[in-house]
C-alpha positions in Angstrom: 137.3 119.2 214.5 140.0 120.3 212.0 140.7 117.9 209.1 144.3 117.1 208.4 145.1 117.8 204.8 146.7 115.0 202.9 149.7 116.0 200.8 149.4 114.5 197.3 150.3 114.6 193.7 147.7 114.8 190.9 147.7 111.2 189.8 149.7 108.0 190.0 150.3 104.8 188.1 147.6 102.2 188.7 148.2 99.6 191.4 146.4 97.0 189.5 145.4 96.5 185.8 143.1 93.9 184.3 140.3 93.0 182.0 137.0 91.2 183.0 135.0 89.1 180.6 131.3 90.1 180.3 128.5 87.6 179.7 128.6 88.2 175.9 132.4 87.6 175.7 133.5 91.2 175.5 136.3 92.4 177.7 136.0 95.4 179.9 139.4 97.0 180.9 139.9 98.5 184.4 142.6 100.0 186.5 142.7 100.2 190.3 144.4 102.3 193.0 144.3 102.0 196.8 143.6 99.1 199.0 141.6 96.1 197.6 139.4 96.1 200.7 138.8 99.9 200.5 135.5 101.6 199.8 134.8 101.1 196.1 134.7 104.3 194.0 134.2 103.8 190.3 135.5 106.4 187.9 133.9 107.1 184.5 136.8 109.0 182.8 136.7 112.0 180.5 136.6 112.1 176.7 138.9 109.6 174.9 141.0 108.8 178.0 141.7 105.2 179.1 141.6 103.6 182.5 145.2 104.7 183.0 144.4 108.3 184.3 143.1 108.2 187.8 143.1 111.0 190.4 143.9 111.7 194.0 147.4 110.3 194.3 148.0 109.6 198.0 144.4 110.6 198.8 142.8 107.2 197.8 145.3 105.3 200.0 145.0 107.6 203.0 141.2 107.6 202.9 140.9 103.9 202.3 139.4 104.2 198.8 139.5 101.5 196.2 139.4 103.6 193.1 138.4 101.7 189.9 138.6 103.4 186.5 136.9 101.7 183.5 137.6 101.7 179.8 134.3 102.3 178.0 133.8 99.9 175.0 136.1 100.7 172.1 138.5 102.7 174.3 141.7 101.4 175.8 141.5 97.6 176.0 137.7 97.2 176.2 136.1 95.4 173.3 134.2 97.6 170.9 130.4 97.5 171.0 129.1 99.4 167.9 125.7 101.1 168.4 125.9 100.8 172.2 123.6 102.9 174.4 123.9 104.6 177.8 121.8 101.8 179.3 124.2 99.2 177.7 127.1 100.9 179.6 125.2 100.7 182.9 124.6 97.0 182.3 128.4 96.5 181.7 129.2 98.3 184.9 126.6 96.2 186.8 128.3 93.1 185.6 131.8 94.4 186.4 130.6 95.2 190.0 129.7 91.5 190.4 132.9 90.2 188.8 135.2 92.5 190.8 133.2 92.4 194.1 132.4 96.2 194.1 128.8 95.9 195.4 127.0 99.2 194.7 129.9 101.5 194.3 130.2 105.2 194.7 130.5 106.6 191.1 132.5 109.6 189.9 131.9 111.0 186.4 134.5 113.5 184.9 134.0 115.5 181.8 132.5 113.3 179.0 132.2 110.5 181.6 129.5 112.5 183.4 126.4 111.2 181.6 127.7 107.7 181.8 128.0 108.1 185.6 124.6 109.6 185.7 123.0 106.7 184.0 124.6 104.4 186.5 122.8 106.4 189.2 119.6 106.4 187.3 119.6 102.6 186.8 120.5 101.8 190.3 124.1 100.7 189.9 125.6 103.5 192.0 125.1 104.1 195.7 126.2 107.8 195.5 127.4 110.0 192.7 129.8 112.9 192.1 129.8 114.7 188.8 133.1 116.6 188.5 133.5 119.1 185.6 130.9 117.1 183.8 130.0 117.5 180.2 126.5 119.0 180.5 123.5 118.1 178.3 124.2 120.7 175.6 121.2 119.6 173.6 118.8 121.0 176.2 116.7 123.7 174.6 117.6 126.0 177.5 121.2 126.2 176.3 120.5 126.7 172.5 121.0 130.5 172.7 124.1 130.5 174.9 126.3 127.9 173.1 129.1 129.2 170.9 128.5 128.8 167.2 130.8 125.9 166.7 129.4 123.9 169.6 125.9 124.7 168.6 126.6 123.5 165.1 127.9 120.1 166.4 124.9 119.7 168.7 122.5 120.4 165.9 124.3 118.0 163.5 124.3 115.3 166.2 120.6 115.7 166.6 119.7 115.8 162.9 122.2 113.3 161.6 123.7 111.2 164.4 125.3 108.7 162.0 127.0 111.5 160.1 128.2 113.1 163.3 129.6 109.8 164.5 131.7 109.6 161.3 132.9 113.1 161.8 134.0 112.4 165.4 135.7 109.2 164.2 138.3 111.4 162.5 139.6 112.6 165.8 143.1 111.7 167.2 144.9 111.8 170.5 147.0 114.8 169.4 143.9 116.7 168.3 142.3 116.0 171.7 145.4 117.2 173.6 145.6 120.4 171.4 141.9 121.1 171.9 142.1 120.8 175.7 145.2 122.9 175.9 143.8 125.6 173.7 140.5 125.8 175.6 141.9 125.8 179.2 142.6 128.7 181.5 146.0 129.2 183.1 144.9 127.6 186.4 144.1 124.4 184.5 147.2 124.5 182.3 149.3 124.5 185.5 147.9 121.0 186.2 147.8 119.7 182.6 151.4 120.8 181.8 152.8 119.4 185.0 155.3 116.9 183.6 154.0 113.9 185.5 150.4 114.7 184.9 151.0 115.5 181.2 152.8 112.1 180.7 149.9 110.3 182.3 147.3 112.2 180.4 149.1 111.7 177.0 149.4 108.0 177.8 145.6 107.8 178.6 144.8 109.6 175.3 147.1 107.3 173.3 145.4 104.3 174.9 142.0 105.8 174.4 142.6 105.9 170.6 144.6 102.6 170.5 141.7 100.9 168.6 140.9 103.9 166.5 138.4 106.7 167.3 135.2 104.8 167.0 134.8 104.4 170.8 135.3 108.1 171.3 132.9 108.9 168.5 130.2 106.8 170.0 130.7 108.3 173.4 130.5 111.8 171.9 127.3 111.2 169.9 125.7 109.8 173.1 126.9 112.7 175.3 126.1 115.4 172.8 122.6 114.3 172.0 119.5 114.3 174.3 120.0 112.0 177.3 117.4 109.3 177.3 117.4 108.7 181.1 115.4 110.5 183.8 117.6 112.7 186.1 114.5 113.4 188.2 114.3 109.8 189.2 117.8 109.5 190.6 117.3 108.7 194.3 120.9 108.4 195.6 123.0 111.3 197.0 124.5 113.4 194.2 127.1 116.2 194.3 127.7 118.4 191.2 131.1 120.0 191.1 132.4 122.7 188.7 135.4 125.0 188.8 134.3 128.7 188.5 136.7 129.2 185.6 135.4 126.2 183.6 134.0 127.6 180.4 133.9 124.4 178.4 131.9 121.7 180.3 128.6 123.5 181.2 127.1 126.9 180.1 126.1 127.6 183.7 128.6 125.7 185.8 126.1 123.0 186.3 123.3 125.1 187.9 120.5 123.6 185.7 122.0 120.1 185.9 122.0 120.3 189.7 118.4 121.6 189.7 117.3 118.6 187.7 118.6 116.0 190.2 116.5 115.7 193.4 118.5 116.8 196.4 121.7 117.3 194.5 124.3 119.6 196.1 125.9 122.1 193.8 129.5 123.2 194.4 131.3 125.9 192.4 134.9 126.2 193.3 136.8 129.5 192.7 140.3 129.6 191.3 140.1 126.5 189.1 138.4 125.3 185.9 138.1 121.9 184.4 141.1 120.4 186.3 139.0 120.4 189.5 139.0 116.6 189.8 142.8 116.6 190.3 143.2 119.8 192.4 140.3 119.0 194.7 140.3 115.2 194.8 140.3 115.1 198.6 137.2 117.3 199.0 135.3 115.3 196.4 136.2 111.9 198.0 135.7 113.0 201.6 132.1 114.2 200.8 131.4 110.9 199.0 132.7 108.9 201.9 130.5 110.9 204.3 127.5 109.9 202.1 128.4 106.2 202.3 128.6 106.4 206.1 125.4 108.3 206.6 123.4 106.0 204.2 124.4 102.7 205.9 
């Protein structure tokens, strides 16, 4: 049966914004789109972006998805947690799921949010997972010979001197992040990023991401750029790994090794797009996730 395509924009302003108090008193900021009684889909956003930047404008409503985006500690309005780990984040999300009535949500990880989404799957918080244009585990020895010199240098510094690397990353700014993304993106992605409505939302999300300074982003980056301390081969929920064929910044091999390391993961490489895949193919990503939730019940 033919699927009717849903006409959409790239992103929209949140329907609901809030903060939830965790057991240690910290606040975790979140934004939601779609119906409150929809299927919960939790987004781990990309590098240094706040809860403000969702995806799938129109799609989440039409598919009955309750999309929830979360500010990681130190970003946006979430209370900083110096020295936090991947496992700490999974614990925060587990609490948020109880506080917001999300059950075991489907999780989407975009860009630098990918390893944070993967740990949610590894620790049993997620019921299904989509990694979309995910920041790969660059510190894997298989990638050492294929990384460009600048990235290889950052990976090696993070491994040998994580505290020093964290101080380096703490010098970053919203403007620097915007400039880096624009300079490193192919034309097919720039058509999305420079769309006036998307650019305004992205810039706002970056400004909010750095609102408390760059320490939250720096901690994220040290965690993401080092070796990941969780077992991908123990993930036992449905996983889809998505990359745009023209994406040269998130994974050296468009996620081929990453997909091979997760049992049963389905690997999708989409022609004609790069790192903007989450916004250009939101419907495809969400439809496949929703099929997983139906077949697993």
